[in-house]
C-alpha positions in Angstrom: -66.3 -58.6 37.5 -67.3 -56.9 40.6 -70.8 -57.5 43.0 -71.3 -54.5 45.3 -71.9 -55.2 49.0 -75.9 -54.7 48.9 -75.6 -57.7 46.2 -78.3 -60.6 47.3 -76.4 -63.3 45.3 -76.6 -66.4 46.9 -74.9 -68.6 44.4 -72.1 -67.6 41.6 -73.7 -68.5 38.6 -72.1 -71.6 36.8 -72.3 -69.7 33.8 -69.6 -67.0 35.0 -66.9 -70.1 34.2 -67.8 -69.4 30.7 -66.0 -65.8 31.2 -62.7 -67.2 29.8 -60.8 -63.6 29.8 -62.3 -62.3 32.9 -58.9 -60.9 35.2 -60.7 -59.7 38.2 -63.3 -61.0 40.1 -64.6 -58.9 43.1 -67.3 -60.3 45.2 -66.1 -58.7 48.7 -68.6 -58.1 51.3 -71.5 -60.4 49.5 -72.8 -61.5 52.6 -75.2 -63.7 51.5 -73.2 -65.5 49.0 -73.1 -69.2 50.1 -71.8 -71.3 47.3 -69.4 -71.6 44.2 -69.7 -74.4 42.2 -67.5 -77.2 41.8 -65.0 -76.7 39.0 -66.1 -73.3 38.4 -62.7 -71.3 39.4 -60.4 -73.2 37.4 -62.3 -72.7 34.4 -61.6 -68.8 34.7 -58.0 -69.7 33.7 -57.1 -65.9 32.9 -58.0 -64.7 35.9 -55.5 -62.4 38.2 -57.2 -61.2 41.0 -59.8 -62.5 43.2 -61.4 -60.9 46.2 -63.7 -62.8 48.5 -63.1 -60.9 51.6 -66.3 -60.4 54.1 -68.3 -63.2 52.3 -69.3 -64.7 55.5 -71.8 -67.4 54.2 -69.3 -68.7 52.1 -68.8 -72.5 51.9 -66.1 -74.5 51.0 -65.7 -78.6 50.4 -63.9 -80.1 53.1 -62.7 -83.3 54.0 -65.8 -83.9 56.4 -68.2 -82.5 54.0 -71.5 -84.3 53.7 -72.3 -82.7 50.3 -68.5 -82.4 49.2 -69.4 -82.5 45.4 -71.6 -79.2 45.8 -69.1 -76.7 46.8 -65.7 -75.6 45.1 -62.6 -76.8 46.7 -59.9 -73.8 47.9 -57.4 -76.4 45.8 -58.7 -75.0 42.4 -57.1 -71.6 43.2 -53.5 -73.6 42.7 -55.0 -74.5 39.1 -55.2 -70.6 37.9 -51.6 -70.0 36.6 -52.4 -66.1 36.2 -53.8 -65.4 40.2 -51.4 -63.1 41.5 -54.0 -61.4 44.0 -56.0 -62.9 46.8 -58.4 -62.0 49.4 -60.6 -64.1 51.4 -62.0 -65.3 54.7 -62.3 -68.8 55.4 -63.1 -71.2 58.4 -60.1 -72.9 59.6 -61.9 -76.5 58.8 -61.7 -75.3 54.9 -58.4 -76.1 53.8 -58.1 -79.6 52.4 -55.2 -81.6 53.9 -51.9 -81.1 52.9 -53.1 -77.8 50.7 -50.8 -74.9 50.5 -51.4 -71.8 49.1 -48.7 -70.8 46.4 -46.6 -67.9 46.3 -48.9 -64.9 45.3 -47.9 -61.2 44.6 -50.0 -59.5 46.8 -52.4 -61.5 49.6 -54.8 -61.0 52.6 -56.0 -63.8 53.9 -58.2 -64.7 57.0 -58.1 -68.2 58.3 -60.6 -69.2 61.2 -62.2 -67.0 63.8 -64.0 -64.9 62.4 -64.6 -62.8 65.6 -61.4 -61.8 66.2 -60.0 -61.5 62.4 -62.9 -59.6 61.2 -62.9 -56.6 63.4 -59.9 -55.2 61.7 -61.0 -55.5 58.2 -63.7 -52.7 58.6 -64.8 -52.7 55.0 -61.5 -52.1 54.1 -60.3 -52.0 50.0 -58.8 -54.0 47.5 -55.1 -55.4 49.6 -52.2 -53.6 48.6 -50.0 -55.4 50.8 -49.1 -59.0 51.7 -51.5 -59.8 55.1 -52.5 -63.3 57.1 -54.7 -63.5 59.6 -54.9 -67.3 61.2 -56.2 -69.3 64.0 -54.7 -72.7 65.0 -52.9 -73.8 62.1 -50.3 -72.1 59.7 -49.8 -75.3 57.2 -51.9 -73.8 54.5 -50.3 -70.7 54.7 -46.4 -71.9 54.6 -45.3 -70.1 51.0 -47.1 -66.9 51.8 -45.4 -66.8 55.1 -42.0 -65.7 53.5 -43.1 -62.7 52.4 -45.6 -61.4 54.8 -45.9 -57.9 55.8 -48.5 -58.2 58.2 -49.3 -61.2 60.5 -51.7 -62.1 63.0 -51.8 -65.5 64.7 -54.1 -66.5 67.2 -54.6 -69.9 69.2 -52.0 -71.5 67.1 -50.5 -74.4 68.8 -47.2 -76.7 68.5 -44.6 -73.9 67.8 -42.6 -72.7 71.1 -40.9 -69.8 68.8 -41.4 -68.1 65.3 -38.1 -68.6 64.7 -36.5 -71.2 64.1 -39.7 -73.2 64.4 -41.7 -72.1 61.3 -38.5 -72.4 59.2 -38.6 -68.6 58.1 -36.7 -65.4 59.1 -39.7 -63.0 58.9 -37.2 -60.6 56.8 -40.2 -58.5 55.4 -42.1 -58.7 58.4 -43.5 -54.9 59.3 -46.5 -55.8 61.7 -46.7 -59.0 64.0 -49.8 -59.9 66.2 -49.5 -62.7 68.7 -52.5 -64.0 70.8 -53.3 -66.8 73.0 -50.2 -69.0 71.2 -49.9 -70.7 74.5 -46.9 -72.9 73.1 -44.8 -70.4 72.5 -41.7 -69.4 74.8 -39.7 -66.6 72.6 -40.2 -64.6 69.7 -36.7 -66.0 68.7 -35.0 -69.0 69.7 -31.0 -68.6 69.5 -29.7 -70.6 71.7 -28.8 -73.8 69.7 -28.5 -72.2 66.1 -27.4 -68.9 64.8 -29.8 -66.8 63.5 -29.7 -64.9 60.4 -29.1 -60.9 60.9 -32.2 -60.0 58.9 -34.6 -61.9 61.1 -37.1 -58.9 62.8 -35.2 -56.4 61.3 -38.0 -54.5 59.5 -40.8 -54.8 62.2 -42.7 -51.7 63.3 -45.5 -53.0 65.1 -45.5 -55.6 67.7 -48.7 -56.7 69.8 -48.5 -59.5 72.1 -51.7 -60.7 74.3 -52.7 -63.4 76.5 -49.4 -65.1 75.7 -49.2 -66.8 79.2 -46.5 -68.6 78.5 -44.1 -66.1 76.8 -41.2 -65.4 78.8 -39.0 -63.4 76.5 -38.3 -61.8 73.0 -35.4 -63.6 72.4 -33.6 -65.9 74.6 -29.8 -65.6 73.5 -27.7 -63.0 71.8 -30.1 -61.3 69.2 -29.5 -60.9 65.9 -27.6 -57.5 64.3 -30.2 -55.0 63.8 -33.0 -56.8 65.9 -36.2 -54.5 66.7 -33.8 -51.6 65.1 -37.2 -50.1 63.4 -39.7 -51.2 65.9 -42.0 -47.9 66.5 -44.8 -49.4 68.5 -45.2 -52.3 71.2 -48.7 -53.4 72.6 -47.9 -56.2 75.4 -50.8 -57.3 77.8 -51.2 -60.2 79.9 -47.9 -61.9 79.6 -47.9 -63.1 83.2 -44.5 -65.2 82.6 -42.3 -62.1 81.0 -39.7 -60.8 83.4 -37.5 -59.4 80.7 -39.3 -57.5 77.3 -36.1 -56.5 75.4 -32.8 -58.7 75.6 -30.2 -57.7 77.5 -27.0 -56.2 75.5 -24.4 -57.7 77.4 -24.9 -61.0 76.0 -22.2 -61.7 73.1 -23.0 -63.3 69.9 -22.5 -67.1 69.4 -18.5 -66.3 68.2 -17.3 -65.1 71.3 -14.8 -63.0 69.9 -17.3 -60.9 68.1 -18.2 -57.9 70.5 -21.4 -57.4 72.0 -24.7 -56.4 69.9 -26.3 -53.9 71.7 -29.8 -53.4 71.5 -30.9 -50.3 69.8 -34.7 -49.2 70.0 -33.8 -46.1 67.8 -37.4 -45.9 66.0 -39.2 -46.5 69.2 -42.3 -44.7 69.6 -45.2 -45.7 71.4 -45.2 -48.7 74.4 -48.4 -49.8 76.1 -47.8 -52.9 79.1 -50.7 -53.9 80.7 -51.2 -56.8 83.5 -47.4 -58.5 83.2 -47.6 -59.5 87.0 -44.1 -60.6 86.7 -42.5 -57.9 85.1 -39.7 -55.9 87.1 -38.5 -53.0 84.7 -39.6 -52.2 81.1 -36.1 -51.4 79.3 -32.2 -52.6 80.4 -29.8 -49.7 81.0 -28.1 -50.7 77.8 -31.0 -49.2 75.9 -31.6 -46.1 77.8 -29.7 -43.9 75.1 -31.6 -45.1 71.9 -34.7 -43.9 73.1 -35.1 -40.7 71.8 -38.0 -41.1 69.6 -40.0 -42.4 72.4 -43.3 -40.5 72.8 -46.2 -42.5 74.7 -45.7 -44.6 77.3 -48.7 -46.2 79.1 -48.0 -49.1 81.8 -51.2 -50.5 83.6 -51.1 -53.2 86.4 -47.9 -54.6 86.4 -47.6 -55.7 90.4 -44.1 -56.1 90.6 -42.8 -53.2 88.5 -40.2 -51.4 90.3 -38.2 -49.3 87.4 -38.8 -48.5 83.9 -35.4 -48.2 83.1 -33.3 -51.1 85.0 -30.1 -49.0 86.2 -30.6 -46.8 88.7 -27.2 -44.7 88.1 -28.0 -44.2 84.1 -27.7 -40.3 83.3 -31.9 -39.0 83.0 -31.2 -36.1 81.2 -31.9 -36.3 77.4 -32.6 -39.5 77.5 -36.3 -39.3 76.4 -36.4 -35.7 74.8 -39.5 -36.4 72.4 -41.5 -38.2 75.7 -44.7 -36.6 75.3 -47.3 -38.6 76.9 -47.1 -41.1 80.1 -49.4 -43.0 82.2 -48.7 -44.9 85.1 -51.6 -46.7 86.4 -51.9 -49.2 89.3 -48.0 -50.2 89.8 -47.8 -50.4 93.8 -43.9 -51.2 93.8 -42.9 -48.3 91.6 -40.4 -46.0 93.2 -39.3 -42.8 93.2 -35.6 -43.1 92.0 -33.6 -40.9 89.9 -34.0 -43.3 87.0 -37.7 -42.9 87.2 -37.5 -39.2 87.9 -36.7 -38.8 84.2 -40.2 -39.8 82.7 -41.7 -36.4 84.9 -39.1 -34.3 84.3 -38.8 -34.2 80.2 -39.0 -30.6 78.9 -41.6 -32.1 76.3 -43.8 -34.3 78.6 -47.5 -32.7 77.7 -49.6 -35.1 79.5 -49.0 -37.2 83.0 -51.5 -39.9 84.9 -50.8 -40.9 88.2 -53.3 -43.4 89.5 -52.6 -45.3 92.4 -48.6 -45.2 92.7 -48.5 -45.1 96.3 -44.6 -45.1 96.6 -44.2 -42.4 94.0 -43.5 -40.2 97.1 -41.4 -37.5 96.0 -41.3 -36.5 92.2 -41.0 -33.2 90.3 -43.2 -31.9 87.7 -41.8 -29.3 85.3 -44.0 -26.2 84.7 -44.7 -27.1 81.1 -47.1 -29.9 81.5 -50.3 -29.4 79.9 -52.3 -32.1 80.6 -52.4 -33.8 84.6 -54.4 -36.5 85.9 -53.8 -37.8 89.7 -56.1 -40.5 90.8 -56.0 -42.0 94.7 -53.2 -39.9 95.5 -51.9 -40.0 99.4 -51.3 -37.6 101.8 -47.4 -37.7 101.2 -47.6 -37.6 97.4 -49.5 -34.5 97.4 -47.4 -33.1 100.4 -44.7 -33.6 98.3 -45.5 -32.6 95.1 -43.4 -29.6 93.3 -42.6 -28.3 90.1 -40.1 -26.7 88.9 -38.3 -25.1 85.2 -36.5 -27.4 83.4 -33.1 -25.3 83.7 -33.3 -25.0 87.4 -33.8 -29.0 87.5 -30.6 -30.3 88.3 -30.2 -27.9 91.3 -33.8 -28.7 92.6 -32.9 -32.4 92.4 -29.6 -32.1 94.3 -30.5 -29.6 96.7 -31.5 -30.5 100.5 -33.7 -27.5 101.3 -37.2 -27.6 101.5 -39.2 -25.9 98.9 -42.3 -23.7 99.9 -42.7 -22.1 96.7 -45.7 -22.2 94.9 -46.4 -25.1 92.5 -46.9 -23.3 89.4 -48.1 -24.5 85.8 -48.9 -22.1 83.7 -49.1 -24.3 80.4 -51.6 -26.5 82.4 -55.0 -26.3 80.2 -56.6 -29.8 81.9 -56.1 -31.4 85.3 -58.5 -34.6 86.5 -58.3 -35.5 90.3 -59.9 -38.5 91.2 -60.6 -40.5 94.2 -58.3 -38.5 96.2 -60.4 -39.2 99.4 -58.2 -37.1 101.4 -57.9 -34.0 99.6 -59.8 -31.0 101.3 -58.8 -28.1 98.9 -57.4 -27.9 95.7 -56.5 -24.3 95.5 -54.6 -24.3 97.4 -53.8 -27.9 98.0 -54.5 -29.1 101.2 -54.3 -32.7 102.7 -56.0 -34.3 106.1 -53.1 -33.8 108.2 -51.0 -31.9 106.1 -49.7 -28.7 105.4 -50.4 -26.0 102.5 -49.5 -26.0 99.2 -50.7 -23.1 96.6 -51.4 -24.3 93.1 -51.5 -21.6 90.5 -52.7 -22.4 86.7 -53.6 -19.6 85.0 -54.4 -21.0 81.7 -56.2 -23.8 82.9 -59.3 -24.9 80.4 -60.8 -27.9 81.9 -61.3 -29.2 85.5 -62.7 -32.4 86.5 -62.8 -33.6 90.4 -64.5 -37.1 91.4 -65.0 -39.1 94.2 -62.9 -36.3 96.5 -65.1 -37.5 99.3 -63.3 -35.3 101.9 -63.3 -32.1 99.9 -64.5 -29.1 101.4 -63.8 -26.4 98.9 -62.3 -26.3 95.7 -61.3 -23.1 96.0 -60.5 -21.0 99.3 -61.5 -17.4 99.3 -58.0 -16.7 100.5 -56.2 -17.8 97.0 -58.7 -16.0 94.8 -56.5 -13.0 94.8 -53.4 -15.2 93.5 -55.6 -17.5 90.8 -57.2 -17.1 87.6 -59.7 -19.0 85.9 -60.2 -16.6 83.2 -59.7 -19.4 80.5 -61.5 -22.0 82.1 -64.1 -23.6 80.0 -65.2 -27.1 81.5 -66.2 -28.1 84.8 -67.1 -31.5 85.8 -67.6 -32.6 89.5 -69.1 -35.7 90.9 -69.2 -37.5 94.1 -68.2 -34.5 96.4 -70.2 -35.0 99.3 -68.6 -32.4 101.6 -68.8 -29.6 98.8 -71.4 -27.1 99.9 -70.7 -24.9 97.1 -68.9 -24.9 93.7 -67.1 -21.8 93.7 -66.8 -18.6 95.8 -68.7 -15.5 94.2 -65.2 -13.5 93.7 -64.2 -16.6 91.7 -67.6 -16.5 89.5 -67.0 -13.3 88.4 -63.8 -14.5 86.1 -66.1 -17.1 84.8 -66.7 -15.8 81.6 -65.7 -18.2 79.4 -66.7 -21.2 81.0 -68.9 -23.3 78.2 -69.7 -26.5 80.0 -71.1 -27.3 83.8 -71.7 -30.8 85.2 -72.5 -31.6 88.6 -73.6 -35.0 89.6 -74.7 -36.5 93.1 -72.6 -34.1 94.9 -75.2 -34.6 98.1 -74.4 -31.8 100.1 -73.9 -29.2 97.5 -76.2 -26.3 98.6 -75.3 -23.4 96.0 -73.2 -23.5 93.0 -72.2 -19.7 93.6 -71.8 -19.0 97.4 -73.1 -15.9 98.8 -74.7 -14.6 95.5 -76.0 -10.9 96.6 -74.1 -9.5 94.0 -75.7 -7.2 91.3 -74.5 -9.4 88.4 -72.3 -12.4 87.5 -71.7 -13.2 83.6 -71.6 -16.4 82.4 -71.7 -15.2 79.1 -70.0 -18.6 77.6 -72.0 -21.2 79.1 -73.8 -23.5 76.7 -74.4 -26.8 78.5 -75.7 -27.7 81.8 -75.7 -31.1 83.3 -77.1 -31.5 87.4 -78.1 -34.3 88.8 -78.6 -36.0 92.5 -77.9 -32.7 94.3 -80.7 -33.3 96.8 -80.0 -29.9 98.8 -80.1 -27.6 95.9 -82.8 -25.3 95.7 -82.0 -23.2 92.8 -79.7 -23.4 90.2 -78.7 -20.1 89.4 -78.7 -17.1 91.8 -80.8 -14.0 89.8 -77.7 -12.2 89.3 -76.9 -14.5 86.4 -80.1 -14.7 84.8 -79.5 -11.7 82.2 -75.7 -13.9 81.1 -77.3 -17.0 79.6 -77.7 -15.7 76.1 -75.7 -19.0 74.9 -76.9 -21.4 77.1 -78.0 -24.4 74.7 -78.7 -27.4 77.0 -80.1 -27.8 80.4 -80.2 -31.1 81.9 -81.5 -31.1 85.6 -82.3 -34.7 87.0 -83.4 -36.0 91.1 -82.2 -33.0 92.6 -85.6 -33.6 95.2 -85.0 -29.9 96.9 -84.8 -27.9 93.6 -87.8 -25.5 93.4 -86.7 -22.8 90.4 -84.3 -22.5 88.4 -83.6 -19.0 89.2 -84.9 -17.7 92.7 -86.1 -13.7 93.5 -89.5 -12.2 93.8 -89.0 -11.1 90.2 -86.5 -12.0 87.3 -85.2 -9.5 85.3 -85.1 -11.5 81.9 -87.4 -11.4 78.9 -88.6 -14.8 77.4 -87.8 -13.8 74.3 -84.1 -12.2 74.6 -82.7 -14.0 77.8 -82.3 -17.7 76.4 -82.3 -16.9 73.0 -80.1 -20.1 72.0 -81.6 -22.7 74.5 -83.0 -25.8 72.2 -82.9 -28.8 74.7 -84.8 -29.0 78.1 -84.8 -32.4 80.2 -86.2 -32.0 83.7 -86.3 -35.6 85.2 -87.5 -36.4 89.1 -87.9 -33.0 90.2 -90.9 -33.3 92.8 -90.3 -29.7 94.3 -90.3 -27.8 90.9 -92.6 -25.6 90.6 -94.6 -24.4 87.4 -95.0 -20.8 85.8 -93.5 -17.8 87.0 -89.6 -17.8 87.2 -89.4 -21.3 85.8 -91.4 -20.6 82.7 -87.5 -18.7 81.5 -86.4 -22.1 80.5 -89.5 -23.4 78.7 -90.9 -20.8 76.8 -87.6 -19.9 74.9 -88.2 -19.4 71.4 -85.7 -21.4 70.2 -86.7 -24.6 72.4 -87.4 -27.4 69.9 -87.0 -30.5 72.4 -88.5 -30.5 76.0 -88.2 -34.0 77.9 -90.3 -34.0 81.2 -90.8 -36.8 83.9 -91.9 -37.3 87.2 -92.6 -33.4 88.0 -95.5 -33.6 89.8 -95.9 -29.7 90.5 -94.5 -28.4 86.9 -97.9 -27.9 85.6 -99.3 -25.3 84.7 -96.4 -24.3 82.2 -96.5 -23.1 78.5 -93.9 -23.9 75.6 -93.5 -22.4 72.4 -95.7 -24.1 69.6 -92.5 -24.3 67.1 -91.4 -27.2 69.9 -89.7 -30.4 67.6 -90.1 -33.1 70.2 -92.5 -33.4 73.1 -92.0 -36.4 75.8 -94.2 -36.6 78.6 -94.0 -39.4 81.0 -94.7 -40.1 84.8 -96.7 -36.8 85.3 -99.1 -38.2 87.2 -100.8 -35.4 89.9 -103.5 -33.4 88.5 -103.8 -29.7 88.5 -106.7 -27.7 88.4 -106.7 -25.1 84.7 -105.3 -21.9 85.9 -105.1 -19.0 84.1 -101.5 -18.4 81.7 -100.6 -15.2 80.7 -98.2 -16.1 77.5 -94.9 -13.6 77.7 -94.4 -11.0 75.2 -92.1 -11.2 72.1 -89.9 -8.3 71.2 -91.9 -5.5 69.6 -95.6 -6.8 70.5 -97.9 -9.0 72.5 -97.8 -13.0 71.6 -101.2 -14.1 70.9 -101.8 -17.4 72.7 -101.6 -19.8 69.5 -97.6 -19.3 69.5 -97.4 -20.9 73.3 -98.5 -24.5 74.0 -100.2 -24.5 77.4 -100.1 -27.5 79.3 -102.6 -26.8 82.3 -102.9 -30.7 83.4 -102.0 -34.1 82.3 -105.9 -35.1 82.1 -106.8 -33.0 79.2 -103.4 -32.4 77.7 -103.9 -30.2 74.7 -107.0 -28.2 75.7 -107.0 -25.6 72.7 -108.0 -27.0 69.6 -106.5 -24.3 67.6 -103.0 -25.0 68.3 -100.3 -25.2 65.2 -97.7 -27.8 66.3 -96.9 -28.2 62.2 -93.0 -28.4 63.7 -93.6 -31.2 66.0 -91.8 -34.0 64.7 -91.7 -36.9 67.9 -94.4 -36.6 70.7 -94.2 -40.0 73.4 -96.8 -39.9 75.9 -95.4 -42.6 78.8 -97.1 -43.4 82.1 -99.6 -40.6 82.3 -102.2 -42.4 84.3 -104.6 -39.3 84.6 -104.5 -39.0 81.1 -108.1 -38.7 79.4 -108.0 -37.0 76.1 -105.2 -35.9 74.2 -106.7 -33.7 71.9 -110.4 -32.2 72.2 -112.3 -31.3 69.3 -111.7 -31.9 65.4 -107.8 -32.3 64.4 -106.7 -30.0 61.5 -103.5 -32.3 59.8 -101.9 -29.5 58.5 -101.3 -28.7 62.3 -99.4 -31.8 62.6 -97.9 -31.9 59.0 -94.4 -33.0 60.2 -95.0 -35.3 63.0 -92.9 -38.6 62.1 -93.4 -40.3 65.4 -96.0 -40.5 67.8 -95.7 -43.0 71.2 -98.4 -43.5 73.5 -97.4 -46.1 76.4 -98.9 -47.1 79.6 -101.5 -44.5 79.9 -103.9 -45.9 81.6 -106.4 -44.9 84.6 -105.8 -46.6 87.9 
């Protein structure tokens, strides 16, 4: 018997108890289910599988229930002799005193704190494993703990450790998630008794969060095989932890037994955040077992000095699978040979360094693919070096200065964020520092943000030595000293550029510098967003106009001096041909943007489906194609006189006035009664204080046959 999630069942009918041969009952995600009558469950004597997960309104009889006799009790579950599979979510108050789930073949049980435990269910199907998610007390699940595969504990008190406090070995456990268990000081306490060698021996995923009093994982010699299958580790907000992994030099309780070296041979992912007493991540003894590690993310560990404990450990080939490294807000992390291994692995593809001021002399291999630098100092940029892997040993031992260019032939993305002293990127020039050439011939994404001292991204003198033939996306934000984005000779090589976003560059006067040439090709450009560039008077030079055939989205916002999209006495572009794919335009808060003439190229595109105009008082008169699907006008307060508007020619003939919608003023919006807007789906008019008439004359229904949403808001005369 199965009910779907949409079923509005409030109470399981008493007659359901007559289904003596029922073997499976699935009521999962019946959100309205509130009650199962007493003794109904125990009557289902042949029931083998019961699914009640996601029944957030379901109540059970408790010791404190006022109407205890009105609800079924969890104790009825233990009266079903054939029940082997169960899945349910219950409050921590629901288990009766002394109640313990009996052993089951499969189970998925949530007890308490639904806002934490529900988040991971995500409408999953019937459980095929053995999972427990418990808040506060584990008493009701003691027998299930013996076979659990996945265990989540939150706010569980009274247990200073997992082993031996819970009298279990957790030999089958593969996933462990502990949160806010403030009584717990370690996972395994082997100081007073020997721990079985199978303890946590199958653990593959470990997550420790908000474990403020947790000091270590194991406080004595670890069991044989401890954590050897561990693959993923996530640790955050464990303030007292100084050491994560046990040090191998400790011996077992029987002194004649040799050291049990901890091996992390399966470890692949390590993420650590806000562990303020941590000095290092890995003890020296595990360094040679990290061959599978591919992702290392460390953030906001204020005392961290080293990744691997011993400074003398051999650094070659220790981390041969390492692909991604993030080092964020680590003020004490220093460059030593042992830390240099992170940056000099031939497998490394992505490196992010953010606010690590003492990483002053590091080498990056030329094979890197993604670089993110945030809050880099003058010294860091000045000492940045690159080399090939086969040259690494010679490069590190040489005392000579290396004036060679920094070359990253595989680099496809670079992010430069909050590097306030950086004056130029190509070449790298910092305030009070020397110049260093940077070459990235296959760069696809360039993002620069909050580099307030940057005066040029690319110097003219470097154009002959670098190439941007592969560049697809450029994002520049809050670089107030930039007067232009690209020099003209670089703009000629931007044929593959697809996305251009410029935001809050208050000093920018041109996107392309001194663009007095015959043509520049932006043949692949699809999206342009420009916001709060108050010195910008036009967007594209005339020489770009005929190469914008792929442009699909144009958003311009709060550019107080912008007058035209493309300047020049004549724009050599056919309205029907030049912007054949432009389908969405947003023009917001552009007080100087003029209507007609050159700006019509973005408003008369035959493919234009969405037009959003707000607070552009000088834009009228303008025309848009009548096949528009979404129109939004807001805060267009200035009245304009009706002007004679000539509609553009379409290829192969002259357009009629009914193919274009003329907006001459915002007092009488649609002045021509024969407009056919049968494609229009959404019309929004907001804060048009001069609006008197939307449409004059009789309205033909067929002209609005697809209109689904009409909003008129705050259109009142002053």
